[in-house]
N, CA, C and O atoms as a GROMACS GRO file, in nm:
protein
  276
    1MET      N    1  -2.566   0.332  -2.222
    1MET     CA    2  -2.435   0.270  -2.230
    1MET      C    3  -2.334   0.356  -2.154
    1MET      O    4  -2.345   0.478  -2.154
    2ASP      N    5  -2.239   0.293  -2.091
    2ASP     CA    6  -2.134   0.360  -2.017
    2ASP      C    7  -2.055   0.450  -2.111
    2ASP      O    8  -2.019   0.407  -2.221
    3ALA      N    9  -2.027   0.572  -2.069
    3ALA     CA   10  -1.954   0.668  -2.154
    3ALA      C   11  -1.815   0.616  -2.190
    3ALA      O   12  -1.762   0.648  -2.296
    4ARG      N   13  -1.756   0.537  -2.100
    4ARG     CA   14  -1.623   0.483  -2.130
    4ARG      C   15  -1.628   0.385  -2.245
    4ARG      O   16  -1.531   0.374  -2.321
    5LEU      N   17  -1.739   0.314  -2.261
    5LEU     CA   18  -1.750   0.222  -2.373
    5LEU      C   19  -1.754   0.298  -2.504
    5LEU      O   20  -1.690   0.259  -2.602
    6LYS      N   21  -1.829   0.408  -2.506
    6LYS     CA   22  -1.840   0.488  -2.627
    6LYS      C   23  -1.704   0.542  -2.668
    6LYS      O   24  -1.671   0.545  -2.787
    7ALA      N   25  -1.626   0.584  -2.572
    7ALA     CA   26  -1.497   0.644  -2.601
    7ALA      C   27  -1.387   0.540  -2.620
    7ALA      O   28  -1.277   0.575  -2.663
    8GLY      N   29  -1.413   0.416  -2.588
    8GLY     CA   30  -1.310   0.314  -2.597
    8GLY      C   31  -1.212   0.322  -2.482
    8GLY      O   32  -1.101   0.268  -2.491
    9HIS      N   33  -1.250   0.387  -2.373
    9HIS     CA   34  -1.164   0.404  -2.256
    9HIS      C   35  -1.136   0.269  -2.190
    9HIS      O   36  -1.224   0.183  -2.186
   10GLY      N   37  -1.017   0.250  -2.140
   10GLY     CA   38  -0.984   0.131  -2.065
   10GLY      C   39  -0.936   0.016  -2.151
   10GLY      O   40  -0.916  -0.094  -2.101
   11GLY      N   41  -0.918   0.040  -2.280
   11GLY     CA   42  -0.861  -0.062  -2.366
   11GLY      C   43  -0.959  -0.161  -2.424
   11GLY      O   44  -0.916  -0.261  -2.480
   12PHE      N   45  -1.088  -0.138  -2.415
   12PHE     CA   46  -1.181  -0.229  -2.478
   12PHE      C   47  -1.248  -0.160  -2.595
   12PHE      O   48  -1.247  -0.037  -2.605
   13ARG      N   49  -1.307  -0.238  -2.683
   13ARG     CA   50  -1.365  -0.184  -2.806
   13ARG      C   51  -1.512  -0.217  -2.814
   13ARG      O   52  -1.560  -0.313  -2.753
   14VAL      N   53  -1.583  -0.137  -2.888
   14VAL     CA   54  -1.725  -0.160  -2.910
   14VAL      C   55  -1.748  -0.168  -3.060
   14VAL      O   56  -1.702  -0.081  -3.135
   15ALA      N   57  -1.818  -0.272  -3.104
   15ALA     CA   58  -1.850  -0.284  -3.246
   15ALA      C   59  -1.949  -0.175  -3.282
   15ALA      O   60  -2.048  -0.154  -3.211
   16LYS      N   61  -1.925  -0.104  -3.392
   16LYS     CA   62  -2.009   0.010  -3.430
   16LYS      C   63  -2.122  -0.030  -3.525
   16LYS      O   64  -2.231   0.028  -3.518
   17LYS      N   65  -2.100  -0.124  -3.613
   17LYS     CA   66  -2.197  -0.154  -3.718
   17LYS      C   67  -2.286  -0.272  -3.681
   17LYS      O   68  -2.298  -0.369  -3.756
   18VAL      N   69  -2.347  -0.263  -3.567
   18VAL     CA   70  -2.444  -0.363  -3.524
   18VAL      C   71  -2.565  -0.288  -3.470
   18VAL      O   72  -2.556  -0.170  -3.439
   19ARG      N   73  -2.675  -0.355  -3.460
   19ARG     CA   74  -2.798  -0.290  -3.412
   19ARG      C   75  -2.777  -0.233  -3.272
   19ARG      O   76  -2.822  -0.122  -3.242
   20LYS      N   77  -2.709  -0.307  -3.188
   20LYS     CA   78  -2.683  -0.270  -3.050
   20LYS      C   79  -2.532  -0.278  -3.027
   20LYS      O   80  -2.471  -0.375  -3.072
   21PRO      N   81  -2.468  -0.181  -2.961
   21PRO     CA   82  -2.323  -0.192  -2.938
   21PRO      C   83  -2.288  -0.324  -2.869
   21PRO      O   84  -2.359  -0.369  -2.779
   22GLU      N   85  -2.181  -0.383  -2.912
   22GLU     CA   86  -2.140  -0.513  -2.860
   22GLU      C   87  -1.998  -0.503  -2.807
   22GLU      O   88  -1.908  -0.458  -2.878
   23LEU      N   89  -1.978  -0.544  -2.684
   23LEU     CA   90  -1.847  -0.542  -2.622
   23LEU      C   91  -1.763  -0.655  -2.682
   23LEU      O   92  -1.803  -0.771  -2.679
   24LEU      N   93  -1.646  -0.620  -2.736
   24LEU     CA   94  -1.561  -0.719  -2.800
   24LEU      C   95  -1.450  -0.771  -2.710
   24LEU      O   96  -1.407  -0.886  -2.725
   25GLY      N   97  -1.402  -0.690  -2.619
   25GLY     CA   98  -1.298  -0.740  -2.531
   25GLY      C   99  -1.220  -0.630  -2.463
   25GLY      O  100  -1.233  -0.512  -2.499
   26PHE      N  101  -1.140  -0.667  -2.366
   26PHE     CA  102  -1.055  -0.575  -2.292
   26PHE      C  103  -0.911  -0.603  -2.332
   26PHE      O  104  -0.878  -0.714  -2.374
   27SER      N  105  -0.827  -0.502  -2.320
   27SER     CA  106  -0.688  -0.521  -2.359
   27SER      C  107  -0.609  -0.602  -2.257
   27SER      O  108  -0.504  -0.658  -2.289
   28SER      N  109  -0.661  -0.609  -2.133
   28SER     CA  110  -0.592  -0.690  -2.031
   28SER      C  111  -0.692  -0.735  -1.926
   28SER      O  112  -0.803  -0.681  -1.916
   29GLU      N  113  -0.652  -0.833  -1.849
   29GLU     CA  114  -0.737  -0.880  -1.739
   29GLU      C  115  -0.754  -0.771  -1.633
   29GLU      O  116  -0.860  -0.761  -1.570
   30ASP      N  117  -0.650  -0.689  -1.614
   30ASP     CA  118  -0.659  -0.578  -1.519
   30ASP      C  119  -0.766  -0.478  -1.561
   30ASP      O  120  -0.840  -0.427  -1.477
   31ASP      N  121  -0.774  -0.448  -1.692
   31ASP     CA  122  -0.878  -0.356  -1.740
   31ASP      C  123  -1.017  -0.412  -1.713
   31ASP      O  124  -1.108  -0.339  -1.674
   32TRP      N  125  -1.034  -0.542  -1.734
   32TRP     CA  126  -1.163  -0.608  -1.709
   32TRP      C  127  -1.198  -0.601  -1.561
   32TRP      O  128  -1.311  -0.569  -1.524
   33PHE      N  129  -1.099  -0.630  -1.475
   33PHE     CA  130  -1.121  -0.624  -1.331
   33PHE      C  131  -1.158  -0.482  -1.288
   33PHE      O  132  -1.253  -0.463  -1.212
   34ASP      N  133  -1.083  -0.382  -1.336
   34ASP     CA  134  -1.110  -0.242  -1.301
   34ASP      C  135  -1.252  -0.202  -1.343
   34ASP      O  136  -1.324  -0.139  -1.265
   35TYR      N  137  -1.291  -0.239  -1.463
   35TYR     CA  138  -1.425  -0.204  -1.512
   35TYR      C  139  -1.533  -0.267  -1.423
   35TYR      O  140  -1.630  -0.201  -1.386
   36ARG      N  141  -1.515  -0.394  -1.390
   36ARG     CA  142  -1.615  -0.461  -1.306
   36ARG      C  143  -1.622  -0.398  -1.168
   36ARG      O  144  -1.731  -0.378  -1.114
   37LEU      N  145  -1.507  -0.367  -1.110
   37LEU     CA  146  -1.504  -0.306  -0.977
   37LEU      C  147  -1.568  -0.167  -0.978
   37LEU      O  148  -1.650  -0.135  -0.891
   38GLU      N  149  -1.532  -0.086  -1.077
   38GLU     CA  150  -1.585   0.051  -1.085
   38GLU      C  151  -1.734   0.054  -1.117
   38GLU      O  152  -1.799   0.157  -1.097
   39SER      N  153  -1.788  -0.057  -1.165
   39SER     CA  154  -1.930  -0.063  -1.200
   39SER      C  155  -2.013  -0.134  -1.094
   39SER      O  156  -2.135  -0.144  -1.107
   40ASP      N  157  -1.949  -0.183  -0.989
   40ASP     CA  158  -2.018  -0.260  -0.886
   40ASP      C  159  -2.083  -0.165  -0.785
   40ASP      O  160  -2.012  -0.089  -0.718
   41PRO      N  161  -2.216  -0.166  -0.772
   41PRO     CA  162  -2.283  -0.075  -0.680
   41PRO      C  163  -2.239  -0.093  -0.534
   41PRO      O  164  -2.237   0.005  -0.459
   42ARG      N  165  -2.203  -0.213  -0.494
   42ARG     CA  166  -2.157  -0.236  -0.357
   42ARG      C  167  -2.025  -0.164  -0.333
   42ARG      O  168  -2.005  -0.102  -0.228
   43PHE      N  169  -1.934  -0.171  -0.431
   43PHE     CA  170  -1.805  -0.102  -0.421
   43PHE      C  171  -1.825   0.049  -0.417
   43PHE      O  172  -1.764   0.118  -0.336
   44LEU      N  173  -1.910   0.099  -0.505
   44LEU     CA  174  -1.936   0.243  -0.511
   44LEU      C  175  -1.995   0.294  -0.380
   44LEU      O  176  -1.963   0.404  -0.336
   45LYS      N  177  -2.082   0.213  -0.318
   45LYS     CA  178  -2.140   0.252  -0.190
   45LYS      C  179  -2.033   0.259  -0.081
   45LYS      O  180  -2.033   0.351   0.001
   46ARG      N  181  -1.941   0.161  -0.080
   46ARG     CA  182  -1.834   0.162   0.021
   46ARG      C  183  -1.742   0.281   0.002
   46ARG      O  184  -1.696   0.340   0.100
   47ILE      N  185  -1.714   0.318  -0.122
   47ILE     CA  186  -1.629   0.433  -0.150
   47ILE      C  187  -1.697   0.561  -0.098
   47ILE      O  188  -1.633   0.645  -0.035
   48GLU      N  189  -1.827   0.575  -0.126
   48GLU     CA  190  -1.900   0.692  -0.078
   48GLU      C  191  -1.901   0.699   0.075
   48GLU      O  192  -1.886   0.807   0.132
   49GLN      N  193  -1.920   0.585   0.141
   49GLN     CA  194  -1.917   0.582   0.287
   49GLN      C  195  -1.780   0.624   0.340
   49GLN      O  196  -1.770   0.698   0.438
   50ALA      N  197  -1.675   0.576   0.275
   50ALA     CA  198  -1.539   0.610   0.317
   50ALA      C  199  -1.513   0.760   0.299
   50ALA      O  200  -1.451   0.823   0.385
   51ARG      N  201  -1.560   0.816   0.187
   51ARG     CA  202  -1.541   0.960   0.164
   51ARG      C  203  -1.616   1.043   0.269
   51ARG      O  204  -1.563   1.143   0.317
   52LYS      N  205  -1.737   1.001   0.303
   52LYS     CA  206  -1.813   1.073   0.406
   52LYS      C  207  -1.740   1.067   0.540
   52LYS      O  208  -1.734   1.166   0.613
   53SER      N  209  -1.684   0.953   0.572
   53SER     CA  210  -1.611   0.936   0.695
   53SER      C  211  -1.488   1.028   0.700
   53SER      O  212  -1.460   1.089   0.802
   54LEU      N  213  -1.418   1.036   0.588
   54LEU     CA  214  -1.300   1.124   0.582
   54LEU      C  215  -1.340   1.270   0.596
   54LEU      O  216  -1.274   1.346   0.667
   55ARG      N  217  -1.448   1.310   0.529
   55ARG     CA  218  -1.495   1.449   0.540
   55ARG      C  219  -1.537   1.483   0.683
   55ARG      O  220  -1.528   1.598   0.725
   56ALA      N  221  -1.582   1.382   0.757
   56ALA     CA  222  -1.623   1.402   0.896
   56ALA      C  223  -1.504   1.399   0.991
   56ALA      O  224  -1.521   1.411   1.113
   57GLY      N  225  -1.383   1.383   0.937
   57GLY     CA  226  -1.263   1.386   1.020
   57GLY      C  227  -1.228   1.253   1.085
   57GLY      O  228  -1.150   1.249   1.180
   58ARG      N  229  -1.284   1.145   1.036
   58ARG     CA  230  -1.257   1.014   1.097
   58ARG      C  231  -1.152   0.934   1.018
   58ARG      O  232  -1.158   0.812   1.015
   59GLY      N  233  -1.060   1.003   0.956
   59GLY     CA  234  -0.954   0.936   0.880
   59GLY      C  235  -0.823   0.936   0.957
   59GLY      O  236  -0.812   0.999   1.062
   60VAL      N  237  -0.725   0.864   0.906
   60VAL     CA  238  -0.590   0.860   0.962
   60VAL      C  239  -0.493   0.900   0.852
   60VAL      O  240  -0.497   0.844   0.742
   61LYS      N  241  -0.407   0.997   0.881
   61LYS     CA  242  -0.307   1.041   0.783
   61LYS      C  243  -0.208   0.927   0.760
   61LYS      O  244  -0.173   0.853   0.852
   62LEU      N  245  -0.163   0.915   0.637
   62LEU     CA  246  -0.068   0.810   0.600
   62LEU      C  247   0.058   0.819   0.684
   62LEU      O  248   0.112   0.717   0.726
   63GLU      N  249   0.106   0.940   0.709
   63GLU     CA  250   0.230   0.954   0.788
   63GLU      C  251   0.210   0.914   0.934
   63GLU      O  252   0.308   0.894   1.006
   64ASP      N  253   0.085   0.903   0.978
   64ASP     CA  254   0.057   0.862   1.116
   64ASP      C  255   0.043   0.709   1.131
   64ASP      O  256   0.029   0.658   1.242
   65VAL      N  257   0.047   0.639   1.020
   65VAL     CA  258   0.034   0.494   1.023
   65VAL      C  259   0.171   0.434   1.052
   65VAL      O  260   0.269   0.463   0.983
   66GLU      N  261   0.178   0.350   1.154
   66GLU     CA  262   0.304   0.286   1.190
   66GLU      C  263   0.327   0.168   1.098
   66GLU      O  264   0.234   0.094   1.066
   67THR      N  265   0.451   0.149   1.056
   67THR     CA  266   0.487   0.035   0.973
   67THR      C  267   0.569  -0.063   1.055
   67THR      O  268   0.642  -0.024   1.146
   68SER      N  269   0.556  -0.189   1.022
   68SER     CA  270   0.636  -0.289   1.094
   68SER      C  271   0.764  -0.314   1.017
   68SER      O  272   0.766  -0.311   0.894
   69GLY      N  273   0.870  -0.338   1.088
   69GLY     CA  274   0.995  -0.374   1.023
   69GLY      C  275   1.100  -0.280   1.040
   69GLY      O  276   1.210  -0.301   0.989
   0.00000   0.00000   0.00000
């Protein structure tokens, strides 16, 4: 089970007195979205690729990004 579920992190609760922990709900739709995104292997892979790219010096500093307007 995800450690955040055990701790009640992110505003959702887990029923304790059942044979198997049961997810009861999230405190907001944003919490549900965040949990799903952070648990998605495709998203995690893209984040790791982006971090590798930055470590290799292929990033752009925020102050170097031109804004329109």
